[in-house]
Each structure stands twice: as C-alpha cells, then as structure tokens.
N, C-alpha and C positions, 0 to 999 in steps of 0.2 A: 684278500688278494694274494696270489702266489708271490713269494718273496722275490723271485727272479724274472717276474713277467715283463718288467720294463728295463732290465739290466742292459747296459751297453757293453759290458765285458764281452770281448771277442768270443770267448768260448760260450757264453750264454747266448749270444746272437746266433752262433753256429748251430747249437743244439735246437733252439727255437725254429731256425730255418729248416732243419731236418725234419722236425715234427710237422711243420706246416706243409712242407712239400709232400710228405706222406699223406697227410689228411687230404690235400687236393687230389692226389693220385687215387685215393680210395673213393672220394665223392665222384670222381669221373667214371669209376668203374661200376658202381652199384648204389642202391638206395641208401641214403645216409642212415636210417634207422637200423640197418644190418651191421654197421660199423661200431666196434667197442673200443674202449680205452686199452685193453688188453691186445687187441690187434694192432692198433696204432703203435703201441710200445714195441711190440715184436717186430713189426714191419720197418719201423724207423731205426731199430737197433739201439734203443735208449733204455734206461732203467725206469721203473715206475716212479722212484723218488725224482729222477730228473724231470719226468713229465710233469708231476704235480708241483715242482718248483717253478714251472713256467705256465701251467694252464690249470684252472680250477676243475675242469672236466672236458669230456669229449666235445661237447657243444662249443665251449670257448676256444678250443683248438681248431675246430672247423671254421668257425666264424673268423678267426684270426687269418687263417689260410685263404679264405675267400676275399677277405678285405685286402690282404696283400696282392692277390691276383688281380683284383679290380683296380687297385691304385696303379699297378704296373701297366695294366692293358687299357684302360679307359683314358681317352683323350677328351678333356673337358673344355678345350678351346671353342669359343663361340664364333670365330671368324667363319666366313662362308666359302665354301668351294662349290662351283656350278649351282650357286643359290641355295645351298643347304648348310646349316651350321655344322662344323666339324663334329661336334659333341654328338649330334643325332646320328650321323653316319657310323661314329665309333660305337654308339650303343647297339645299333642293329648288326654290326658286323660282330660285335662281342656276343650278342645273344645267340647269333648263328654259330659261332665258334664254341661256345659253351653250352650247347643244347642239352649235352649229357647232365650237366650240372643241374639245369632247370628240372629235368625229368627226375632225377634221383633226390631232389630236395622237396618236389611238389608232395603235399600231403604230410610233410613231416613237421615236427615241432619247431624246426629251424627256419621254415619257409618265411614267416613273418619277419623274423630278424634279418633275413637276406634281403627282403624288399625294403626294410628300414635303411639297411646298408647302402642299397642302390640310391635310395632318396637322399641319404646324407651326402653322398658323393656328388649327385647331380643338382642339388639345391642351389649352390652358387651360380652354375652355368645358367639355370632357368631363371634366376634373377636378373642376370645379364641380358638374356634374351627378352625378358619382359620390359627392361629398360629400352631396349632397341625398338621394340613394338610400339611402345608408348611415344617414343620420339618420332617414329615414322608416322604415327596418327596425328602427331602435334597436339596431343591431349595435355590438358593441365589436370593431371591426376594427383591424388594425395598419397602419402606413404602407405596408407592402408589399402588403397587401390593397387599400388605396386605389389604389395604382399599378396593380395588376392589373385592378381594375374600371375605372379611367380608360381603360386600353389597350384593354380589352374593348369599352367604349362606343365609343371612337374607331374601332376596327377594324370593329365591327359596323355602325355608322351609315355608315361610308364604304362598305362593301360593299353594304349595302341600297340606298344612293343609286346607287352604280355599276350595280348590276344593274337598277334602275329606269330609269336612263338608256339602257340598252341595249334596252329594250322598245320595240317599235314603237307599240303603242297605250298611251300612258303615262296612269297615273292622275293627276288634278290635283295640282300640287305640295303644297298644303296638306293634302290628304287622305294623300299619301305621308308627309309629315312626322308626321302623327297616327299612321299605322300604324307607322312606325318607332320612335316613342316607346312606343307600346303594346308592341311586340315587345321593346324594351330592358327595360322594366319587368317583363314576364313572365319574361324570362330571369333577372332577380335576385329573383324570387319575390314580386313585388308585383302587386297588382290592376291590370290594364291600364286600367281606366276606361272610360266609355261610348264606344260606337263611333257616330260620326255617320253616318247613311245618306245625307245629301245635303250640298251645299255652300251656304254663305251667299250670299245675293244682295245683302246690303246693302254 
C-alpha cells in the first residue's frame, strides 16, 4: 500500500484531492482506457513520486475519485417523498448527471469495480427498505429472508437503473425512481401505489 494513501496530514490530503479531482475530470471527458498515469501527473501538476505515495496505479486513483464523488453526491436516506424513497430518486438523478462516466467506463477493466462501489454504498439503504417492506407485509421472516430480500432489492434496483441509463430516450429521473419502486413493491406482493402521469413543475 502506498505509504501516504491514508495520511490525514493536510498536505497529503490536498495532494490526494488534486489528483482525484483531475482523475474525475478526465473520466468525464473521455474513455478511461485512454487515460495514463503520465497524463494524470501532468494535468494535476504533481510529481510522479507524489502520485505513487498516494496511489498504487491509475486504476486506484480513478476508483478513489469516483468513490469520493459518489459519497458526496448520493443521498442514501430511505424516507419517502411523494411515495418514493429518497435514495432511489438520488440514484436516478445521479445516473443522469454522470452519464458521461457510465459511457467512458463501459467496457473497461474498471467497470466491474465501479458497479461493486455502487453496491457497497447502496447495500445499507436496501437493507432498510427490505425491513420496511417486511413490516408492511407483516410477515414473520428470518434473518436469511431479510438478507435475500435486501440482495433482491439491491440487484433489482441496480439493474433497472443500468437498463434505463442505456436507453437513448430516457424517462425523467424522478419518474424512473417512481417506476423502480413500484416494480420492487409488486415483486414482493405489495400494492404499487398510484402512478403519476405528469411531472411536478413546482
């Protein structure tokens, strides 16, 4: 592990921040497989030694940048607004806003790691949603049942959003979040709730 990868020294934090911001900018601009450590170093304005004090290679720098961006932008609260958990609306908005990231990571060696990163961040919220659905059904389910339902929600929501992100003509993010939640509820045998036919202008 690079010796300063977890350092809380202000200078180390600043250098890591510069490298991660640069990595994020480059991933937004073009396919990740065209980005090199040399370019990262040059664009960030840091030395090669400084880079390797913080990151093992290009991939760890890019993943760190994407993790930081996700932690900052993703709202994992499970309270509902207009009948939809906040986390689902946050996911669909974030996917829409970061569409360039999806396009530039697809097909790269990093794509699987990015999906794992999303799953890692979403797993606790999906566990909370599973608990809520079980309580609403008033079922006496085991811990294993809860784990299975949590995994089902996590996998289902991830795939619904991924499929939606690949569509050329996208449904508005908030509408897609609503549809995803309705689908999850149907799968577990609960009423989907009313379907809105329009979007709010307020």
